VMD Tcl script that builds the backbone (N, CA, C; Angstrom):
set m [mol new atoms 504]
animate dup $m
set s [atomselect $m all]
$s set {name element resname resid chain x y z} {
  {N N MET 1 A -12.754 62.061 25.966}
  {CA C MET 1 A -11.702 61.041 25.863}
  {C C MET 1 A -11.825 60.081 26.619}
  {N N GLY 2 A -12.498 59.727 27.830}
  {CA C GLY 2 A -13.160 58.619 28.288}
  {C C GLY 2 A -13.932 57.836 27.929}
  {N N GLU 3 A -14.502 58.215 26.586}
  {CA C GLU 3 A -15.540 57.368 26.161}
  {C C GLU 3 A -15.095 56.235 25.437}
  {N N THR 4 A -15.949 55.010 25.838}
  {CA C THR 4 A -15.791 53.798 25.458}
  {C C THR 4 A -16.653 53.546 24.001}
  {N N THR 5 A -16.335 52.938 23.096}
  {CA C THR 5 A -16.926 52.418 22.218}
  {C C THR 5 A -17.330 51.032 22.008}
  {N N ALA 6 A -18.434 50.673 21.972}
  {CA C ALA 6 A -18.575 49.401 21.753}
  {C C ALA 6 A -18.880 48.618 20.365}
  {N N VAL 7 A -18.268 47.893 19.918}
  {CA C VAL 7 A -18.129 47.737 18.298}
  {C C VAL 7 A -18.947 45.876 18.509}
  {N N LEU 8 A -20.304 45.937 17.439}
  {CA C LEU 8 A -21.052 44.989 17.791}
  {C C LEU 8 A -20.561 44.182 16.849}
  {N N THR 9 A -20.403 42.772 16.878}
  {CA C THR 9 A -19.907 41.719 15.571}
  {C C THR 9 A -21.322 41.200 15.410}
  {N N ALA 10 A -21.047 40.671 14.374}
  {CA C ALA 10 A -22.078 39.696 13.656}
  {C C ALA 10 A -21.606 38.265 13.364}
  {N N PRO 11 A -22.036 37.090 13.250}
  {CA C PRO 11 A -21.298 35.958 12.605}
  {C C PRO 11 A -21.120 35.884 11.420}
  {N N VAL 12 A -19.892 35.487 10.851}
  {CA C VAL 12 A -20.003 35.610 9.360}
  {C C VAL 12 A -20.725 34.649 8.523}
  {N N MET 13 A -21.225 33.459 9.240}
  {CA C MET 13 A -22.297 32.714 8.396}
  {C C MET 13 A -23.038 32.372 9.685}
  {N N ALA 14 A -24.379 32.236 9.467}
  {CA C ALA 14 A -25.171 31.741 10.338}
  {C C ALA 14 A -25.223 30.491 10.681}
  {N N PRO 15 A -25.268 29.802 12.225}
  {CA C PRO 15 A -25.229 28.368 12.372}
  {C C PRO 15 A -25.950 27.541 11.740}
  {N N GLU 16 A -27.704 28.183 11.419}
  {CA C GLU 16 A -28.380 27.361 10.998}
  {C C GLU 16 A -28.860 28.143 9.642}
  {N N GLY 17 A -28.257 27.268 8.752}
  {CA C GLY 17 A -28.530 27.510 7.171}
  {C C GLY 17 A -29.180 26.185 6.331}
  {N N ARG 18 A -29.111 26.262 5.361}
  {CA C ARG 18 A -29.780 25.407 4.460}
  {C C ARG 18 A -28.643 24.556 4.209}
  {N N ARG 19 A -29.038 22.983 4.562}
  {CA C ARG 19 A -28.173 22.001 4.735}
  {C C ARG 19 A -28.043 21.346 3.070}
  {N N LEU 20 A -27.090 20.572 2.636}
  {CA C LEU 20 A -26.953 20.185 1.649}
  {C C LEU 20 A -27.519 18.895 1.646}
  {N N ARG 21 A -28.443 18.276 0.965}
  {CA C ARG 21 A -29.139 16.993 1.014}
  {C C ARG 21 A -29.062 16.698 -0.225}
  {N N PRO 22 A -28.795 15.224 -0.383}
  {CA C PRO 22 A -28.791 14.892 -1.561}
  {C C PRO 22 A -30.083 14.565 -2.180}
  {N N ARG 23 A -30.401 14.764 -3.421}
  {CA C ARG 23 A -31.401 14.750 -4.183}
  {C C ARG 23 A -31.784 13.581 -5.310}
  {N N ALA 24 A -32.817 12.940 -5.405}
  {CA C ALA 24 A -33.149 11.764 -6.208}
  {C C ALA 24 A -33.052 12.243 -7.607}
  {N N SER 25 A -33.231 13.747 -7.974}
  {CA C SER 25 A -33.213 14.140 -9.266}
  {C C SER 25 A -31.692 13.797 -10.008}
  {N N GLY 26 A -30.540 14.072 -8.890}
  {CA C GLY 26 A -29.090 13.897 -9.372}
  {C C GLY 26 A -28.814 12.219 -9.711}
  {N N LEU 27 A -29.523 11.386 -8.747}
  {CA C LEU 27 A -29.449 10.085 -8.928}
  {C C LEU 27 A -29.989 9.564 -10.714}
  {N N ALA 28 A -31.044 10.002 -10.837}
  {CA C ALA 28 A -32.021 10.012 -12.003}
  {C C ALA 28 A -31.240 10.243 -13.275}
  {N N LEU 29 A -30.259 11.677 -13.153}
  {CA C LEU 29 A -29.689 11.930 -13.858}
  {C C LEU 29 A -28.384 11.256 -14.004}
  {N N ILE 30 A -27.971 10.863 -13.347}
  {CA C ILE 30 A -26.784 9.669 -13.423}
  {C C ILE 30 A -27.683 8.463 -14.262}
  {N N GLY 31 A -28.348 7.881 -13.746}
  {CA C GLY 31 A -29.133 6.832 -14.473}
  {C C GLY 31 A -29.243 6.728 -15.625}
  {N N ALA 32 A -29.856 8.218 -16.314}
  {CA C ALA 32 A -30.170 8.418 -17.397}
  {C C ALA 32 A -28.894 8.376 -18.474}
  {N N VAL 33 A -28.040 8.895 -18.252}
  {CA C VAL 33 A -26.665 9.230 -18.657}
  {C C VAL 33 A -26.088 8.326 -18.763}
  {N N ALA 34 A -26.079 7.113 -17.677}
  {CA C ALA 34 A -25.483 5.921 -18.000}
  {C C ALA 34 A -26.345 4.936 -18.664}
  {N N VAL 35 A -27.528 4.883 -19.161}
  {CA C VAL 35 A -28.323 4.270 -19.922}
  {C C VAL 35 A -27.992 4.881 -21.574}
  {N N LEU 36 A -27.947 6.085 -21.682}
  {CA C LEU 36 A -27.961 6.284 -22.780}
  {C C LEU 36 A -26.199 6.249 -23.368}
  {N N SER 37 A -25.305 6.096 -22.710}
  {CA C SER 37 A -24.114 6.333 -22.951}
  {C C SER 37 A -23.475 4.698 -22.787}
  {N N ALA 38 A -24.134 3.780 -22.806}
  {CA C ALA 38 A -23.786 2.261 -22.565}
  {C C ALA 38 A -23.536 1.827 -23.573}
  {N N GLY 39 A -24.042 2.336 -24.931}
  {CA C GLY 39 A -23.513 1.789 -25.775}
  {C C GLY 39 A -22.382 2.235 -26.780}
  {N N ASN 40 A -21.826 3.064 -26.134}
  {CA C ASN 40 A -20.631 3.768 -27.034}
  {C C ASN 40 A -19.536 3.022 -26.418}
  {N N THR 41 A -18.451 3.328 -27.511}
  {CA C THR 41 A -16.993 2.202 -27.241}
  {C C THR 41 A -16.030 2.836 -27.035}
  {N N MET 42 A -15.595 1.879 -25.470}
  {CA C MET 42 A -14.429 3.116 -24.715}
  {C C MET 42 A -13.413 2.476 -25.293}
  {N N TRP 43 A -12.985 1.509 -26.093}
  {CA C TRP 43 A -11.815 1.392 -26.776}
  {C C TRP 43 A -11.911 0.323 -27.467}
  {N N SER 44 A -11.070 0.655 -28.620}
  {CA C SER 44 A -10.931 -0.592 -29.968}
  {C C SER 44 A -9.472 -0.907 -29.880}
  {N N ALA 45 A -9.552 -2.224 -30.762}
  {CA C ALA 45 A -7.974 -2.544 -31.059}
  {C C ALA 45 A -8.270 -3.704 -32.340}
  {N N SER 46 A -7.426 -3.515 -33.460}
  {CA C SER 46 A -7.310 -4.400 -34.434}
  {C C SER 46 A -5.950 -4.976 -35.182}
  {N N ILE 47 A -5.817 -5.591 -35.535}
  {CA C ILE 47 A -4.713 -6.503 -35.798}
  {C C ILE 47 A -4.688 -7.308 -37.238}
  {N N GLU 48 A -3.903 -7.028 -38.121}
  {CA C GLU 48 A -3.725 -8.228 -39.177}
  {C C GLU 48 A -2.745 -9.048 -38.676}
  {N N TYR 49 A -3.075 -10.654 -39.314}
  {CA C TYR 49 A -1.929 -11.071 -39.319}
  {C C TYR 49 A -1.405 -11.808 -40.528}
  {N N GLY 50 A -0.610 -11.093 -40.941}
  {CA C GLY 50 A 0.003 -11.021 -42.213}
  {C C GLY 50 A 0.027 -9.687 -43.393}
  {N N GLY 51 A 0.181 -9.987 -44.722}
  {CA C GLY 51 A 0.315 -9.027 -45.712}
  {C C GLY 51 A 0.668 -9.547 -47.019}
  {N N VAL 52 A 1.062 -8.750 -47.781}
  {CA C VAL 52 A 1.485 -8.959 -48.773}
  {C C VAL 52 A 3.106 -8.997 -49.064}
  {N N ASP 53 A 3.613 -9.474 -50.143}
  {CA C ASP 53 A 5.100 -9.932 -50.276}
  {C C ASP 53 A 5.496 -8.594 -51.319}
  {N N ALA 54 A 6.617 -8.563 -51.968}
  {CA C ALA 54 A 6.723 -7.839 -53.287}
  {C C ALA 54 A 6.201 -8.313 -54.314}
  {N N ASP 55 A 5.583 -9.584 -54.577}
  {CA C ASP 55 A 5.272 -10.272 -55.932}
  {C C ASP 55 A 3.503 -10.008 -55.455}
  {N N ASN 56 A 3.259 -9.324 -54.235}
  {CA C ASN 56 A 1.794 -8.885 -54.131}
  {C C ASN 56 A 1.132 -10.464 -54.006}
  {N N ARG 57 A 1.966 -11.144 -53.478}
  {CA C ARG 57 A 1.171 -12.738 -53.001}
  {C C ARG 57 A 1.070 -12.638 -51.186}
  {N N TRP 58 A 0.097 -12.970 -50.623}
  {CA C TRP 58 A -0.415 -13.110 -49.405}
  {C C TRP 58 A 0.795 -14.054 -48.477}
  {N N ILE 59 A 1.044 -13.169 -47.515}
  {CA C ILE 59 A 1.949 -13.995 -46.372}
  {C C ILE 59 A 1.679 -13.861 -44.956}
  {N N ASP 60 A 2.048 -14.921 -44.106}
  {CA C ASP 60 A 1.700 -14.770 -42.815}
  {C C ASP 60 A 2.746 -13.799 -42.111}
  {N N THR 61 A 2.357 -13.795 -40.633}
  {CA C THR 61 A 3.355 -12.777 -40.047}
  {C C THR 61 A 4.500 -13.458 -40.003}
  {N N ALA 62 A 5.043 -14.574 -40.059}
  {CA C ALA 62 A 6.466 -15.142 -40.278}
  {C C ALA 62 A 7.090 -15.051 -41.593}
  {N N GLY 63 A 6.391 -14.208 -42.759}
  {CA C GLY 63 A 6.598 -14.011 -43.964}
  {C C GLY 63 A 6.856 -15.073 -44.805}
  {N N HIS 64 A 5.856 -16.205 -44.303}
  {CA C HIS 64 A 5.651 -17.436 -45.549}
  {C C HIS 64 A 4.776 -16.907 -46.283}
  {N N ARG 65 A 4.503 -17.691 -47.664}
  {CA C ARG 65 A 3.670 -17.386 -48.366}
  {C C ARG 65 A 2.179 -18.362 -48.000}
  {N N VAL 66 A 1.090 -17.914 -48.126}
  {CA C VAL 66 A -0.371 -18.756 -47.821}
  {C C VAL 66 A -0.837 -18.491 -49.115}
  {N N ALA 67 A -2.059 -19.535 -49.093}
  {CA C ALA 67 A -2.546 -19.707 -50.663}
  {C C ALA 67 A -4.079 -18.675 -50.139}
  {N N THR 68 A -4.475 -18.337 -49.176}
  {CA C THR 68 A -5.588 -17.449 -48.779}
  {C C THR 68 A -5.139 -16.460 -47.783}
  {N N ALA 69 A -6.323 -15.318 -47.943}
  {CA C ALA 69 A -5.940 -13.717 -47.166}
  {C C ALA 69 A -5.791 -14.183 -45.732}
  {N N PRO 70 A -4.460 -13.498 -45.272}
  {CA C PRO 70 A -4.671 -13.678 -43.612}
  {C C PRO 70 A -5.676 -13.060 -42.912}
  {N N PRO 71 A -6.225 -13.743 -41.913}
  {CA C PRO 71 A -7.225 -13.013 -40.786}
  {C C PRO 71 A -7.095 -11.763 -40.323}
  {N N THR 72 A -8.082 -10.991 -40.367}
  {CA C THR 72 A -7.852 -10.233 -39.416}
  {C C THR 72 A -8.698 -10.022 -38.250}
  {N N VAL 73 A -8.390 -9.275 -36.971}
  {CA C VAL 73 A -9.387 -9.384 -35.950}
  {C C VAL 73 A -9.684 -7.891 -35.625}
  {N N ASP 74 A -10.732 -7.432 -35.103}
  {CA C ASP 74 A -11.416 -6.165 -34.775}
  {C C ASP 74 A -11.963 -6.415 -33.567}
  {N N VAL 75 A -11.582 -5.526 -32.223}
  {CA C VAL 75 A -12.208 -5.876 -31.146}
  {C C VAL 75 A -12.545 -4.572 -30.799}
  {N N GLN 76 A -13.847 -4.525 -30.578}
  {CA C GLN 76 A -14.496 -3.226 -29.960}
  {C C GLN 76 A -15.352 -3.738 -28.442}
  {N N ALA 77 A -14.703 -2.616 -27.211}
  {CA C ALA 77 A -15.288 -2.614 -26.275}
  {C C ALA 77 A -16.028 -1.585 -25.654}
  {N N HIS 78 A -16.957 -2.245 -25.228}
  {CA C HIS 78 A -18.073 -1.019 -24.364}
  {C C HIS 78 A -18.332 -1.332 -23.095}
  {N N THR 79 A -19.348 -0.472 -22.608}
  {CA C THR 79 A -19.573 -0.758 -21.299}
  {C C THR 79 A -20.070 -2.466 -20.879}
  {N N ALA 80 A -19.563 -2.731 -20.010}
  {CA C ALA 80 A -19.921 -3.945 -19.234}
  {C C ALA 80 A -21.565 -4.127 -18.723}
  {N N PRO 81 A -21.997 -5.020 -19.234}
  {CA C PRO 81 A -23.914 -5.207 -18.734}
  {C C PRO 81 A -24.252 -5.330 -17.306}
  {N N ALA 82 A -22.656 -5.951 -16.831}
  {CA C ALA 82 A -22.636 -6.352 -15.240}
  {C C ALA 82 A -22.620 -5.035 -14.616}
  {N N ALA 83 A -21.859 -4.071 -15.211}
  {CA C ALA 83 A -21.332 -3.003 -14.872}
  {C C ALA 83 A -22.774 -1.773 -14.511}
  {N N LEU 84 A -23.187 -1.916 -15.837}
  {CA C LEU 84 A -24.305 -0.900 -16.114}
  {C C LEU 84 A -25.645 -1.692 -15.110}
  {N N ALA 85 A -25.634 -2.809 -14.924}
  {CA C ALA 85 A -26.774 -2.954 -14.022}
  {C C ALA 85 A -26.466 -2.661 -12.572}
  {N N ALA 86 A -25.241 -3.156 -12.009}
  {CA C ALA 86 A -24.797 -2.564 -10.815}
  {C C ALA 86 A -25.306 -1.164 -10.916}
  {N N LEU 87 A -24.704 -0.267 -11.243}
  {CA C LEU 87 A -25.007 1.098 -11.521}
  {C C LEU 87 A -26.193 1.389 -11.030}
  {N N LEU 88 A -27.230 0.866 -12.340}
  {CA C LEU 88 A -28.758 1.011 -12.095}
  {C C LEU 88 A -29.561 0.843 -10.933}
  {N N LEU 89 A -28.730 -0.829 -10.505}
  {CA C LEU 89 A -29.554 -1.055 -9.142}
  {C C LEU 89 A -29.090 -0.131 -7.954}
  {N N VAL 90 A -28.130 0.738 -7.773}
  {CA C VAL 90 A -27.287 1.805 -7.132}
  {C C VAL 90 A -28.162 2.557 -6.950}
  {N N VAL 91 A -28.624 3.629 -8.129}
  {CA C VAL 91 A -29.090 4.531 -8.548}
  {C C VAL 91 A -30.989 4.507 -7.962}
  {N N VAL 92 A -31.516 3.298 -8.524}
  {CA C VAL 92 A -32.869 3.094 -8.024}
  {C C VAL 92 A -33.113 2.632 -6.805}
  {N N ALA 93 A -31.948 1.904 -5.864}
  {CA C ALA 93 A -32.090 2.031 -4.740}
  {C C ALA 93 A -31.984 3.377 -3.846}
  {N N GLY 94 A -31.240 4.202 -4.554}
  {CA C GLY 94 A -30.863 5.695 -4.167}
  {C C GLY 94 A -32.236 6.225 -3.979}
  {N N ILE 95 A -33.358 6.049 -5.115}
  {CA C ILE 95 A -34.250 6.759 -5.281}
  {C C ILE 95 A -35.583 6.560 -4.521}
  {N N VAL 96 A -35.900 4.936 -4.452}
  {CA C VAL 96 A -36.916 4.206 -4.049}
  {C C VAL 96 A -36.788 4.004 -2.603}
  {N N VAL 97 A -35.603 3.715 -1.776}
  {CA C VAL 97 A -35.504 3.679 -0.425}
  {C C VAL 97 A -35.758 4.520 0.529}
  {N N PRO 98 A -35.077 5.797 0.188}
  {CA C PRO 98 A -35.531 7.013 1.054}
  {C C PRO 98 A -36.852 7.227 1.337}
  {N N PRO 99 A -37.763 7.421 0.189}
  {CA C PRO 99 A -39.276 7.885 0.735}
  {C C PRO 99 A -39.708 6.573 1.337}
  {N N THR 100 A -39.224 5.611 0.905}
  {CA C THR 100 A -40.006 4.408 1.763}
  {C C THR 100 A -39.660 4.453 3.540}
  {N N LEU 101 A -38.368 4.828 3.664}
  {CA C LEU 101 A -37.804 5.021 5.140}
  {C C LEU 101 A -38.675 6.227 5.579}
  {N N ALA 102 A -38.785 7.321 5.142}
  {CA C ALA 102 A -39.442 8.577 5.589}
  {C C ALA 102 A -40.781 8.020 5.943}
  {N N ARG 103 A -41.492 7.418 5.091}
  {CA C ARG 103 A -43.246 7.197 5.405}
  {C C ARG 103 A -43.236 6.181 6.415}
  {N N ILE 104 A -42.160 5.530 7.226}
  {CA C ILE 104 A -42.245 4.568 8.140}
  {C C ILE 104 A -41.488 5.365 9.600}
  {N N GLY 105 A -41.067 6.742 9.262}
  {CA C GLY 105 A -40.690 7.417 10.076}
  {C C GLY 105 A -39.350 7.499 10.281}
  {N N ARG 106 A -38.318 7.107 9.576}
  {CA C ARG 106 A -36.963 7.062 9.649}
  {C C ARG 106 A -36.592 7.966 8.234}
  {N N PRO 107 A -36.546 9.163 8.491}
  {CA C PRO 107 A -36.035 9.877 7.544}
  {C C PRO 107 A -34.569 10.222 7.555}
  {N N ALA 108 A -33.771 10.283 8.866}
  {CA C ALA 108 A -32.386 10.184 8.642}
  {C C ALA 108 A -31.662 8.948 7.961}
  {N N SER 109 A -32.605 7.917 8.056}
  {CA C SER 109 A -31.886 6.753 7.676}
  {C C SER 109 A -31.984 6.694 5.965}
  {N N GLY 110 A -33.214 7.590 5.669}
  {CA C GLY 110 A -33.323 7.651 4.024}
  {C C GLY 110 A -31.973 8.507 3.550}
  {N N GLU 111 A -32.066 9.625 4.076}
  {CA C GLU 111 A -30.650 10.553 3.888}
  {C C GLU 111 A -29.272 9.736 3.728}
  {N N VAL 112 A -29.378 9.053 4.943}
  {CA C VAL 112 A -27.604 8.208 4.853}
  {C C VAL 112 A -27.918 7.215 3.388}
  {N N VAL 113 A -29.236 6.527 3.252}
  {CA C VAL 113 A -29.235 5.608 1.762}
  {C C VAL 113 A -28.786 6.499 0.555}
  {N N ARG 114 A -29.142 7.691 0.831}
  {CA C ARG 114 A -29.181 8.469 -0.642}
  {C C ARG 114 A -27.890 9.021 -0.384}
  {N N TRP 115 A -27.381 9.100 0.322}
  {CA C TRP 115 A -25.465 9.705 0.439}
  {C C TRP 115 A -24.819 8.350 -0.119}
  {N N ALA 116 A -25.292 7.271 0.612}
  {CA C ALA 116 A -24.463 5.798 0.311}
  {C C ALA 116 A -24.604 5.676 -1.027}
  {N N ALA 117 A -25.566 6.043 -2.185}
  {CA C ALA 117 A -25.780 5.668 -3.161}
  {C C ALA 117 A -25.205 6.391 -4.098}
  {N N TYR 118 A -25.163 7.888 -3.623}
  {CA C TYR 118 A -24.248 8.654 -4.346}
  {C C TYR 118 A -22.809 8.108 -4.312}
  {N N ALA 119 A -22.158 7.919 -3.163}
  {CA C ALA 119 A -20.754 7.280 -3.126}
  {C C ALA 119 A -20.902 5.842 -3.906}
  {N N GLY 120 A -21.856 5.110 -3.838}
  {CA C GLY 120 A -22.225 3.978 -4.365}
  {C C GLY 120 A -21.497 4.051 -6.000}
  {N N VAL 121 A -22.219 5.104 -6.495}
  {CA C VAL 121 A -22.206 5.605 -8.019}
  {C C VAL 121 A -20.757 5.869 -8.309}
  {N N ILE 122 A -19.908 6.555 -7.379}
  {CA C ILE 122 A -18.861 6.916 -7.584}
  {C C ILE 122 A -17.713 5.829 -7.580}
  {N N VAL 123 A -18.204 4.871 -6.425}
  {CA C VAL 123 A -17.389 3.702 -6.700}
  {C C VAL 123 A -17.645 2.589 -7.677}
  {N N VAL 124 A -18.831 2.476 -8.176}
  {CA C VAL 124 A -19.048 1.436 -9.278}
  {C C VAL 124 A -18.606 2.117 -10.373}
  {N N VAL 125 A -18.665 3.331 -10.808}
  {CA C VAL 125 A -17.861 3.641 -12.118}
  {C C VAL 125 A -16.539 3.899 -11.976}
  {N N LEU 126 A -15.951 4.170 -10.809}
  {CA C LEU 126 A -14.493 4.221 -10.905}
  {C C LEU 126 A -13.846 2.479 -11.070}
  {N N VAL 127 A -14.355 1.998 -9.981}
  {CA C VAL 127 A -13.704 0.745 -10.153}
  {C C VAL 127 A -14.149 -0.187 -11.268}
  {N N GLY 128 A -15.562 -0.069 -11.532}
  {CA C GLY 128 A -15.848 -0.704 -12.685}
  {C C GLY 128 A -14.877 0.149 -14.280}
  {N N THR 129 A -14.996 0.972 -14.171}
  {CA C THR 129 A -14.164 1.367 -15.518}
  {C C THR 129 A -12.401 1.397 -15.513}
  {N N LEU 130 A -12.119 1.009 -14.133}
  {CA C LEU 130 A -10.758 0.672 -14.273}
  {C C LEU 130 A -10.113 -0.705 -14.306}
  {N N VAL 131 A -11.070 -1.684 -13.364}
  {CA C VAL 131 A -10.868 -2.755 -13.779}
  {C C VAL 131 A -11.399 -3.423 -15.003}
  {N N TYR 132 A -12.334 -3.018 -15.342}
  {CA C TYR 132 A -12.619 -3.323 -17.184}
  {C C TYR 132 A -11.943 -2.984 -18.118}
  {N N SER 133 A -11.536 -1.615 -18.029}
  {CA C SER 133 A -10.491 -0.984 -18.838}
  {C C SER 133 A -9.114 -1.749 -18.991}
  {N N VAL 134 A -8.438 -1.679 -17.586}
  {CA C VAL 134 A -7.317 -2.475 -17.452}
  {C C VAL 134 A -7.084 -4.145 -17.914}
  {N N TRP 135 A -8.308 -4.450 -17.752}
  {CA C TRP 135 A -8.499 -6.082 -18.054}
  {C C TRP 135 A -8.288 -6.340 -19.573}
  {N N GLN 136 A -9.592 -5.563 -20.109}
  {CA C GLN 136 A -9.543 -5.541 -21.697}
  {C C GLN 136 A -8.053 -5.110 -22.315}
  {N N SER 137 A -7.659 -4.295 -21.899}
  {CA C SER 137 A -6.395 -3.490 -22.620}
  {C C SER 137 A -5.496 -4.679 -22.407}
  {N N ASP 138 A -5.221 -5.135 -21.470}
  {CA C ASP 138 A -4.156 -6.091 -20.875}
  {C C ASP 138 A -4.257 -7.271 -21.709}
  {N N VAL 139 A -5.540 -7.850 -21.338}
  {CA C VAL 139 A -5.405 -9.613 -21.508}
  {C C VAL 139 A -5.823 -9.447 -23.045}
  {N N VAL 140 A -6.836 -8.536 -23.395}
  {CA C VAL 140 A -7.362 -8.886 -24.744}
  {C C VAL 140 A -5.874 -8.140 -25.907}
  {N N VAL 141 A -5.463 -7.314 -25.653}
  {CA C VAL 141 A -4.116 -6.972 -26.636}
  {C C VAL 141 A -3.413 -8.327 -26.772}
  {N N ASP 142 A -2.811 -8.773 -25.020}
  {CA C ASP 142 A -2.095 -9.695 -25.262}
  {C C ASP 142 A -2.679 -11.131 -25.948}
  {N N GLN 143 A -3.915 -11.187 -26.218}
  {CA C GLN 143 A -4.357 -12.329 -26.837}
  {C C GLN 143 A -4.108 -11.880 -28.405}
  {N N LEU 144 A -4.546 -10.589 -28.537}
  {CA C LEU 144 A -4.291 -10.338 -29.965}
  {C C LEU 144 A -2.742 -10.507 -30.658}
  {N N ASN 145 A -1.879 -10.345 -29.594}
  {CA C ASN 145 A -0.325 -10.235 -29.960}
  {C C ASN 145 A 0.110 -11.771 -29.965}
  {N N ARG 146 A -0.898 -12.561 -29.494}
  {CA C ARG 146 A -0.335 -14.531 -29.273}
  {C C ARG 146 A -1.337 -14.651 -30.785}
  {N N GLN 147 A -1.843 -14.088 -31.433}
  {CA C GLN 147 A -2.764 -14.441 -32.672}
  {C C GLN 147 A -3.874 -15.532 -32.025}
  {N N VAL 148 A -4.324 -14.887 -31.335}
  {CA C VAL 148 A -5.769 -15.590 -31.109}
  {C C VAL 148 A -6.983 -14.814 -31.942}
  {N N LEU 149 A -7.483 -15.760 -32.715}
  {CA C LEU 149 A -8.373 -15.617 -33.757}
  {C C LEU 149 A -9.606 -14.992 -32.435}
  {N N GLU 150 A -9.963 -15.567 -31.497}
  {CA C GLU 150 A -11.332 -15.209 -30.910}
  {C C GLU 150 A -10.972 -14.683 -29.400}
  {N N PRO 151 A -10.526 -13.492 -29.249}
  {CA C PRO 151 A -9.931 -13.286 -27.807}
  {C C PRO 151 A -11.089 -12.932 -27.176}
  {N N HIS 152 A -11.229 -13.080 -26.121}
  {CA C HIS 152 A -11.838 -13.408 -24.574}
  {C C HIS 152 A -11.770 -12.261 -23.921}
  {N N GLY 153 A -13.028 -11.511 -23.790}
  {CA C GLY 153 A -12.602 -10.231 -22.843}
  {C C GLY 153 A -13.337 -10.541 -21.431}
  {N N PHE 154 A -13.301 -9.491 -20.918}
  {CA C PHE 154 A -13.827 -9.952 -19.182}
  {C C PHE 154 A -14.986 -10.586 -19.406}
  {N N PRO 155 A -15.137 -11.523 -18.079}
  {CA C PRO 155 A -16.295 -12.176 -18.114}
  {C C PRO 155 A -17.353 -11.625 -18.114}
  {N N TRP 156 A -18.060 -10.604 -17.484}
  {CA C TRP 156 A -19.385 -9.788 -17.945}
  {C C TRP 156 A -19.214 -8.880 -18.556}
  {N N GLY 157 A -17.704 -8.498 -19.739}
  {CA C GLY 157 A -17.539 -7.441 -20.191}
  {C C GLY 157 A -18.436 -7.518 -21.539}
  {N N GLY 158 A -18.447 -6.184 -22.179}
  {CA C GLY 158 A -19.302 -6.323 -23.349}
  {C C GLY 158 A -17.992 -6.078 -24.470}
  {N N VAL 159 A -17.972 -6.989 -25.202}
  {CA C VAL 159 A -16.686 -6.871 -26.462}
  {C C VAL 159 A -17.189 -7.664 -27.620}
  {N N THR 160 A -17.161 -6.672 -28.628}
  {CA C THR 160 A -17.654 -7.445 -29.879}
  {C C THR 160 A -16.530 -7.720 -30.712}
  {N N VAL 161 A -16.239 -8.975 -31.071}
  {CA C VAL 161 A -15.272 -9.019 -31.911}
  {C C VAL 161 A -15.736 -9.895 -33.280}
  {N N THR 162 A -15.110 -9.104 -34.690}
  {CA C THR 162 A -15.443 -9.157 -35.478}
  {C C THR 162 A -14.020 -10.172 -36.355}
  {N N VAL 163 A -14.028 -10.939 -37.037}
  {CA C VAL 163 A -12.854 -11.720 -37.735}
  {C C VAL 163 A -12.922 -11.882 -39.123}
  {N N GLY 164 A -12.030 -11.230 -39.632}
  {CA C GLY 164 A -12.208 -11.169 -41.082}
  {C C GLY 164 A -11.155 -11.656 -42.107}
  {N N HIS 165 A -11.158 -11.282 -43.345}
  {CA C HIS 165 A -9.431 -11.609 -43.886}
  {C C HIS 165 A -9.201 -10.306 -44.859}
  {N N MET 166 A -7.824 -10.115 -44.919}
  {CA C MET 166 A -7.554 -8.804 -45.493}
  {C C MET 166 A -7.773 -8.781 -46.904}
  {N N THR 167 A -8.000 -7.532 -47.201}
  {CA C THR 167 A -8.297 -7.384 -48.633}
  {C C THR 167 A -6.864 -6.222 -49.468}
  {N N ARG 168 A -6.681 -6.516 -50.551}
  {CA C ARG 168 A -5.751 -5.809 -51.165}
  {C C ARG 168 A -6.229 -4.269 -51.827}
}
mol reanalyze $m
mol bondsrecalc $m
mol representation Tube
mol addrep $m
């Protein structure tokens, strides 16, 4: 009865383990996906400024008869070239700068640069997408509603505008 039992405990997690390190391959993958998806349409809008009346004659948006077919405008927005350039600049810096810093004896600084590149990618994608999409959808759609035949997109945005005429 007077025996004492010693219980040995071990830590659940070792104090020294494999550290999470940012890899250049992840940044290269992000850059490749950005380049390959740059031509995709983010959104589009189109409008017709008129139509036909009961006699199958052309009318404008106010309902007045016109001699020619009313215009149509089609806008397709895609990735802004400036946003793509900024993203690729961050990716290239995150891939090239850390090994250069490691060669001159500053590997910790290189790791900080690579973490900053990953954070920069997130910021560029989120901010770029939000600013670009909000600007384009608000400003361009407003211009279409005011019957502007050549709507202007974001200054560095990728917008393709096609102006045509209605067909019957």
